[in-house]
TIRO-2110 file (N, C-alpha, C; in Angstrom, 1 decimal):
// TIRO-2110
31.6, 2.5, 33.9, N, 1, A
30.4, 3.3, 33.6, CA, 1, A
29.5, 2.5, 32.6, C, 1, A
28.3, 2.4, 32.9, N, 2, A
27.3, 1.7, 32.0, CA, 2, A
27.0, 2.6, 30.8, C, 2, A
27.0, 2.0, 29.6, N, 3, A
26.6, 2.7, 28.4, CA, 3, A
25.1, 2.7, 28.3, C, 3, A
24.6, 3.9, 27.9, N, 4, A
23.1, 4.0, 27.7, CA, 4, A
22.8, 3.5, 26.3, C, 4, A
21.7, 2.8, 26.2, N, 5, A
21.3, 2.4, 24.9, CA, 5, A
20.7, 3.6, 24.1, C, 5, A
21.2, 3.8, 22.9, N, 6, A
20.7, 4.9, 22.1, CA, 6, A
19.2, 4.8, 21.9, C, 6, A
18.5, 5.9, 22.1, N, 7, A
17.1, 6.0, 21.9, CA, 7, A
16.8, 6.0, 20.4, C, 7, A
15.9, 5.2, 20.0, N, 8, A
15.6, 5.2, 18.5, CA, 8, A
14.1, 5.3, 18.4, C, 8, A
13.7, 5.7, 17.2, N, 9, A
12.2, 5.8, 16.9, CA, 9, A
12.1, 5.2, 15.5, C, 9, A
11.0, 4.4, 15.3, N, 10, A
10.8, 3.8, 14.0, CA, 10, A
9.6, 4.4, 13.4, C, 10, A
9.8, 5.0, 12.2, N, 11, A
8.8, 5.7, 11.4, CA, 11, A
8.7, 5.0, 10.1, C, 11, A
7.5, 4.6, 9.7, N, 12, A
7.3, 3.9, 8.4, CA, 12, A
8.4, 2.8, 8.1, C, 12, A
8.7, 2.1, 9.1, N, 13, A
9.6, 1.0, 9.0, CA, 13, A
11.1, 1.3, 9.0, C, 13, A
11.4, 2.6, 9.1, N, 14, A
12.8, 3.1, 9.2, CA, 14, A
13.1, 3.5, 10.6, C, 14, A
14.3, 3.0, 11.1, N, 15, A
14.7, 3.3, 12.5, CA, 15, A
15.6, 4.5, 12.5, C, 15, A
15.4, 5.4, 13.4, N, 16, A
16.2, 6.6, 13.5, CA, 16, A
16.7, 6.8, 14.9, C, 16, A
18.0, 7.2, 15.0, N, 17, A
18.5, 7.5, 16.3, CA, 17, A
18.0, 8.9, 16.6, C, 17, A
17.3, 9.0, 17.8, N, 18, A
16.7, 10.3, 18.1, CA, 18, A
17.7, 11.4, 18.2, C, 18, A
18.9, 11.1, 18.8, N, 19, A
19.9, 12.1, 18.9, CA, 19, A
20.4, 12.7, 17.6, C, 19, A
20.2, 12.0, 16.5, N, 20, A
20.6, 12.4, 15.2, CA, 20, A
19.6, 13.3, 14.5, C, 20, A
18.4, 13.4, 15.1, N, 21, A
17.3, 14.2, 14.5, CA, 21, A
17.4, 15.7, 14.8, C, 21, A
16.8, 16.5, 14.0, N, 22, A
16.8, 17.9, 14.2, CA, 22, A
16.0, 18.2, 15.5, C, 22, A
16.2, 19.4, 16.1, N, 23, A
15.4, 19.7, 17.3, CA, 23, A
13.9, 19.7, 17.0, C, 23, A
13.5, 20.2, 15.9, N, 24, A
12.1, 20.1, 15.5, CA, 24, A
11.6, 18.7, 15.4, C, 24, A
12.4, 17.8, 14.8, N, 25, A
12.0, 16.4, 14.7, CA, 25, A
11.9, 15.8, 16.1, C, 25, A
12.9, 16.1, 17.0, N, 26, A
12.9, 15.5, 18.3, CA, 26, A
11.6, 16.0, 19.1, C, 26, A
11.3, 17.3, 18.9, N, 27, A
10.1, 17.8, 19.5, CA, 27, A
8.8, 17.0, 19.0, C, 27, A
8.8, 16.7, 17.8, N, 28, A
7.6, 15.9, 17.2, CA, 28, A
7.6, 14.5, 17.8, C, 28, A
8.8, 13.9, 18.0, N, 29, A
8.8, 12.6, 18.6, CA, 29, A
8.2, 12.7, 20.0, C, 29, A
8.6, 13.7, 20.8, N, 30, A
8.1, 13.9, 22.1, CA, 30, A
6.6, 14.1, 22.1, C, 30, A
6.1, 14.9, 21.1, N, 31, A
4.7, 15.1, 21.0, CA, 31, A
3.9, 13.8, 20.7, C, 31, A
4.5, 13.0, 19.8, N, 32, A
3.9, 11.7, 19.5, CA, 32, A
3.9, 10.8, 20.7, C, 32, A
4.9, 10.7, 21.5, N, 33, A
5.0, 9.9, 22.7, CA, 33, A
4.0, 10.3, 23.7, C, 33, A
3.9, 11.7, 23.9, N, 34, A
2.9, 12.2, 24.9, CA, 34, A
1.5, 11.9, 24.4, C, 34, A
1.2, 12.1, 23.1, N, 35, A
-0.1, 11.8, 22.5, CA, 35, A
-0.4, 10.3, 22.7, C, 35, A
0.5, 9.4, 22.4, N, 36, A
0.3, 8.0, 22.6, CA, 36, A
0.0, 7.6, 24.0, C, 36, A
0.7, 8.2, 24.9, N, 37, A
0.4, 8.0, 26.4, CA, 37, A
-1.0, 8.5, 26.7, C, 37, A
-1.4, 9.6, 26.2, N, 38, A
-2.8, 10.2, 26.5, CA, 38, A
-3.8, 9.2, 25.9, C, 38, A
-3.6, 8.8, 24.7, N, 39, A
-4.6, 7.8, 24.0, CA, 39, A
-4.7, 6.6, 24.9, C, 39, A
-3.6, 6.0, 25.4, N, 40, A
-3.6, 4.9, 26.2, CA, 40, A
-4.4, 5.2, 27.5, C, 40, A
-4.1, 6.3, 28.1, N, 41, A
-4.9, 6.7, 29.4, CA, 41, A
-6.4, 6.8, 29.1, C, 41, A
-6.7, 7.4, 28.0, N, 42, A
-8.1, 7.6, 27.6, CA, 42, A
-8.8, 6.2, 27.4, C, 42, A
-8.0, 5.3, 26.7, N, 43, A
-8.6, 4.0, 26.5, CA, 43, A
-8.8, 3.2, 27.8, C, 43, A
-7.9, 3.4, 28.8, N, 44, A
-8.2, 2.8, 30.1, CA, 44, A
-9.4, 3.4, 30.7, C, 44, A
-9.5, 4.7, 30.6, N, 45, A
-10.7, 5.4, 31.2, CA, 45, A
-12.0, 4.9, 30.5, C, 45, A
-12.0, 4.7, 29.2, N, 46, A
-13.1, 4.2, 28.5, CA, 46, A
-13.5, 2.8, 29.0, C, 46, A
-12.5, 2.0, 29.2, N, 47, A
-12.7, 0.6, 29.6, CA, 47, A
-13.4, 0.6, 31.0, C, 47, A
-12.9, 1.5, 31.9, N, 48, A
-13.5, 1.7, 33.2, CA, 48, A
-14.9, 2.1, 33.1, C, 48, A
-15.2, 3.1, 32.3, N, 49, A
-16.6, 3.6, 32.1, CA, 49, A
-17.5, 2.6, 31.5, C, 49, A
-17.0, 1.8, 30.5, N, 50, A
-17.8, 0.7, 29.9, CA, 50, A
-18.1, -0.4, 31.0, C, 50, A
-17.2, -0.7, 31.8, N, 51, A
-17.4, -1.7, 32.8, CA, 51, A
-18.4, -1.2, 33.8, C, 51, A
-18.3, 0.1, 34.2, N, 52, A
-19.3, 0.7, 35.2, CA, 52, A
-20.6, 0.7, 34.6, C, 52, A
-20.7, 1.1, 33.3, N, 53, A
-22.0, 1.1, 32.6, CA, 53, A
-22.7, -0.3, 32.6, C, 53, A
-21.9, -1.3, 32.3, N, 54, A
-22.5, -2.6, 32.4, CA, 54, A
-23.0, -3.0, 33.7, C, 54, A
-22.2, -2.6, 34.8, N, 55, A
-22.6, -2.9, 36.1, CA, 55, A
-23.9, -2.2, 36.5, C, 55, A
-24.0, -0.9, 36.1, N, 56, A
-25.2, -0.1, 36.4, CA, 56, A
-26.4, -0.7, 35.6, C, 56, A
-26.2, -1.2, 34.4, N, 57, A
-27.3, -1.7, 33.6, CA, 57, A
-27.8, -3.0, 34.3, C, 57, A
-26.9, -3.9, 34.7, N, 58, A
-27.2, -5.1, 35.4, CA, 58, A
-27.9, -4.8, 36.7, C, 58, A
-27.5, -3.8, 37.5, N, 59, A
-28.1, -3.5, 38.7, CA, 59, A
-29.6, -3.0, 38.4, C, 59, A
-29.7, -2.2, 37.4, N, 60, A
-31.1, -1.7, 37.0, CA, 60, A
-32.0, -2.9, 36.7, C, 60, A
-31.5, -3.9, 36.0, N, 61, A
-32.3, -5.0, 35.6, CA, 61, A
-32.9, -5.7, 36.8, C, 61, A
-32.0, -5.8, 37.9, N, 62, A
-32.5, -6.5, 39.1, CA, 62, A
-33.6, -5.7, 39.8, C, 62, A
-33.7, -4.4, 39.5, N, 63, A
-34.7, -3.5, 40.2, CA, 63, A
-36.0, -3.4, 39.4, C, 63, A
-36.0, -3.8, 38.2, N, 64, A
-37.2, -3.7, 37.4, CA, 64, A
-38.2, -4.7, 37.7, C, 64, A
-39.5, -4.4, 37.7, N, 65, A
-40.5, -5.4, 37.9, CA, 65, A
-40.6, -6.4, 36.8, C, 65, A
-41.1, -7.6, 37.1, N, 66, A
-41.2, -8.6, 36.1, CA, 66, A
-42.1, -8.1, 35.0, C, 66, A
-41.7, -8.4, 33.8, N, 67, A
-42.6, -8.0, 32.7, CA, 67, A
-43.5, -9.1, 32.4, C, 67, A
-44.7, -8.7, 32.0, N, 68, A
-45.7, -9.7, 31.5, CA, 68, A
-46.0, -9.5, 30.1, C, 68, A
-45.5, -10.5, 29.3, N, 69, A
-45.7, -10.4, 27.8, CA, 69, A
-47.0, -11.2, 27.5, C, 69, A
-47.8, -10.7, 26.6, N, 70, A
-49.1, -11.3, 26.2, CA, 70, A
-48.9, -12.0, 24.9, C, 70, A
END
């Protein structure tokens, strides 16, 4: 039977075995992990939106008439 590696979490440079934490502390670890995943998802969405915006701006530039500066 394969042994599972104990899950740990590092807080302020200290490593803790999750199984040794209180139920409330384990719930907070779960909340932090879910929140970190959501932040990562949102950062990916932001990158997609920024890329799309750049593409739209470039497309707009090709549709604009030539400007005549005096």
